[in-house]
C-alpha positions in Angstrom: 72.4 -16.4 -50.1 70.8 -18.4 -47.3 71.0 -17.2 -43.7 73.7 -19.8 -42.9 75.7 -18.9 -46.0 75.8 -15.2 -44.8 78.0 -16.4 -41.9 80.5 -18.2 -44.0 84.0 -16.8 -44.6 85.3 -19.0 -47.4 87.8 -17.2 -49.6 88.2 -14.5 -46.9 91.5 -13.5 -45.2 91.3 -12.3 -41.6 94.0 -10.7 -39.4 93.7 -11.5 -35.7 96.0 -9.5 -33.3 96.8 -11.0 -29.9 96.5 -14.4 -31.5 99.1 -16.1 -29.4 96.8 -16.8 -26.3 93.5 -16.2 -24.6 90.5 -15.0 -26.6 92.7 -14.4 -29.7 93.3 -18.2 -30.1 89.6 -18.8 -29.9 88.9 -16.0 -32.4 91.4 -17.5 -34.9 89.8 -20.9 -34.5 86.3 -19.5 -35.0 87.3 -17.6 -38.2 89.0 -20.7 -39.6 86.0 -22.9 -38.8 83.9 -20.4 -40.7 86.3 -20.8 -43.7 88.8 -17.9 -43.5 92.5 -18.1 -43.9 94.1 -16.3 -40.9 97.0 -13.9 -40.4 98.1 -14.3 -36.8 99.8 -11.3 -35.2 101.3 -11.2 -31.7 104.6 -10.5 -29.9 105.2 -14.1 -28.9 106.1 -16.0 -32.0 106.6 -19.4 -30.3 103.0 -19.4 -29.2 101.8 -18.1 -32.6 103.2 -21.3 -34.2 100.8 -23.3 -32.0 97.9 -21.2 -33.1 99.0 -21.6 -36.7 99.1 -25.4 -36.4 95.6 -25.3 -35.0 94.3 -23.3 -38.0 96.1 -25.7 -40.4 94.5 -28.7 -38.7 91.1 -27.1 -39.6 92.1 -27.1 -43.2 92.8 -23.3 -43.5 96.1 -21.5 -44.2 97.8 -19.6 -41.4 100.4 -16.9 -41.5 102.1 -16.0 -38.2 103.6 -12.5 -38.1 105.4 -11.1 -35.1 103.9 -7.7 -34.2 103.7 -5.3 -31.3 100.5 -3.3 -32.2 101.9 -0.3 -30.3 104.4 0.1 -33.1 102.8 1.6 -36.3 105.6 0.2 -38.5 105.0 -3.3 -37.2 101.2 -3.0 -38.0 102.0 -1.9 -41.5 104.2 -5.0 -41.9 101.3 -7.2 -41.0 99.0 -5.7 -43.7 101.8 -5.9 -46.2 102.5 -9.6 -45.3 98.8 -10.4 -45.7 98.7 -8.8 -49.2 102.0 -10.4 -50.3 100.9 -13.9 -49.3 97.1 -13.9 -49.9 96.6 -11.0 -52.3 93.7 -9.5 -50.3 92.6 -8.7 -46.7 88.9 -8.9 -45.7 88.6 -9.0 -42.0 90.6 -7.4 -39.1 90.0 -8.4 -35.5 91.7 -5.9 -33.1 92.0 -8.2 -30.1 95.5 -7.4 -28.7 95.2 -5.9 -25.3 96.6 -5.6 -21.8 95.2 -4.6 -18.4 96.1 -3.5 -15.0 94.0 -3.8 -11.8 95.5 -1.2 -9.4 93.7 1.4 -7.3 93.9 4.7 -9.1 95.8 6.5 -6.4 98.5 3.9 -6.7 98.5 3.5 -10.5 101.9 4.1 -12.0 101.6 6.7 -14.8 103.8 4.6 -17.1 101.6 1.6 -16.6 98.5 3.6 -17.3 100.1 5.0 -20.5 101.1 1.5 -21.6 97.6 0.2 -21.4 96.4 3.1 -23.6 99.3 2.7 -26.0 98.4 -1.0 -26.6 94.6 -1.1 -26.3 93.7 2.2 -28.0 96.7 3.3 -30.0 97.3 -0.3 -31.2 93.7 -0.6 -32.4 94.1 2.6 -34.4 97.5 1.7 -35.9 96.3 -1.7 -37.0 93.0 -0.4 -38.3 94.7 2.4 -40.3 97.3 -0.1 -41.8 94.6 -2.6 -42.8 92.0 -0.1 -44.0 94.5 1.2 -46.6 94.4 -2.2 -48.4 90.9 -3.4 -47.7 88.2 -3.2 -50.3 84.5 -2.6 -50.1 82.7 -5.3 -48.1 85.5 -5.7 -45.6 85.0 -5.7 -41.9 86.9 -4.5 -38.8 85.9 -5.8 -35.4 87.4 -4.0 -32.4 87.4 -5.9 -29.2 86.2 -3.5 -26.6 84.8 -4.5 -23.2 81.7 -4.0 -21.0 84.2 -2.0 -18.8 84.0 0.6 -21.6 80.3 1.0 -20.8 79.9 0.2 -17.1 81.9 -0.8 -13.9 82.0 -4.0 -11.9 83.6 -2.3 -8.8 87.1 -3.5 -9.5 89.9 -0.9 -9.9 90.6 -0.9 -13.6 90.9 2.8 -14.6 93.4 2.3 -17.4 91.6 -0.6 -18.9 88.2 1.0 -18.7 89.4 4.2 -20.2 91.1 2.4 -23.0 88.0 0.4 -23.9 85.7 3.4 -23.7 88.0 5.1 -26.1 87.9 2.0 -28.4 84.1 2.3 -28.6 84.4 6.0 -29.5 87.1 5.2 -32.1 84.8 2.5 -33.6 82.0 5.0 -34.1 84.3 7.5 -35.8 86.1 5.1 -38.1 82.7 3.8 -39.1 81.4 7.2 -40.1 84.6 7.8 -42.1 85.2 4.5 -43.7 81.8 2.9 -44.3 80.5 5.6 -46.8 83.9 6.3 -48.4 85.5 2.8 -48.5 82.7 0.4 -47.8 84.4 -1.0 -44.7 82.2 -1.8 -41.8 83.7 -1.0 -38.4 82.0 -2.5 -35.3 83.0 -3.4 -31.8 82.5 -6.5 -29.7 82.2 -5.8 -25.9 82.8 -9.1 -24.0 81.9 -9.4 -20.4 84.2 -11.6 -18.3 85.3 -14.8 -20.0 87.8 -17.4 -18.8 91.1 -16.3 -20.5 94.8 -15.7 -19.8 93.9 -12.2 -18.7 91.3 -13.2 -16.2 93.6 -15.9 -14.8 95.8 -13.1 -13.5 93.2 -11.9 -11.0 93.5 -13.0 -7.4 91.5 -16.0 -6.4 87.9 -15.2 -5.6 87.9 -11.7 -7.0 85.8 -12.5 -10.1 83.4 -14.6 -7.9 83.0 -11.7 -5.6 82.6 -8.8 -8.0 81.6 -10.1 -11.4 79.6 -13.3 -11.0 76.9 -11.7 -8.9 76.4 -9.0 -11.6 75.6 -11.6 -14.3 72.1 -12.8 -15.0 73.5 -16.4 -15.5 75.5 -16.4 -12.3 78.8 -17.5 -14.0 81.5 -16.3 -16.2 81.3 -16.8 -20.0 82.7 -19.7 -21.9 84.8 -19.1 -25.0 82.3 -20.8 -27.3 79.7 -18.3 -26.3 81.7 -15.3 -27.6 82.9 -16.7 -30.9 79.6 -16.7 -32.8 79.2 -13.0 -32.2 82.6 -12.4 -33.6 81.8 -14.4 -36.7 78.5 -12.4 -37.1 80.4 -9.1 -37.1 83.1 -10.3 -39.3 80.8 -11.9 -41.9 78.2 -10.7 -44.4 75.6 -11.6 -41.8 76.1 -8.1 -40.4 76.3 -6.4 -43.8 74.0 -3.6 -42.7 75.7 -2.9 -39.4 78.5 -0.3 -38.8 79.5 1.8 -35.8 77.8 -0.3 -33.2 79.1 -2.0 -30.1 77.7 -5.5 -29.4 77.8 -6.6 -25.7 78.2 -10.3 -25.0 78.2 -10.0 -21.2 75.9 -12.5 -19.5 73.5 -9.7 -18.7 75.8 -7.5 -16.7 74.6 -4.3 -18.3 71.0 -5.0 -17.2 71.7 -6.4 -13.7 
């Protein structure tokens, strides 16, 4: 196998959660471009159809499945659908996530709990469902965040807590599943990239708090994150498990 061949995903089937918008759409595109057929999971089915059409235009098969990752039963249905249609499941990208940006003294406990339920519990539910049918050589990529490692001085207690927990979950699942099932479990920790989530911030907030922390003096572009995802999803990272890979523009060293 050549170096370039190790990044290819031909004959692989990948599940991407949160595939209806934002980074999830880019992840689905990247996996399809690398050769994978893609199971697209999200709550908004109308937008999933758009992502499915994009995957089909790239010459790969797409299977949209409505799913709220906070519901373990819904996660199981995604894994079952993948097996029923494709016969195997090789890659899981746990991308679905939500965020709040509220000072901790004013954070509604229900809103805090909802972020944990989707970002952390949802990652576990989907990982558990897919790992039950995955075979040796499969890969799980959890989308964490640099906010699970550091702070950029914005009030995001719920989101930061959830992503720190995802990093810890990644390590534990790796130690359980890599030796016993041959499943690699790693995390990708993006910095701030233009997405539907960052579009919800007030004008000027990212320029004030985030951009000065990056070595490049700008936010990330979608294309700069996708190669790292393909690396963790493919055989190119065949000797990697339990790690968190930051792609953050240098925030962690600034």
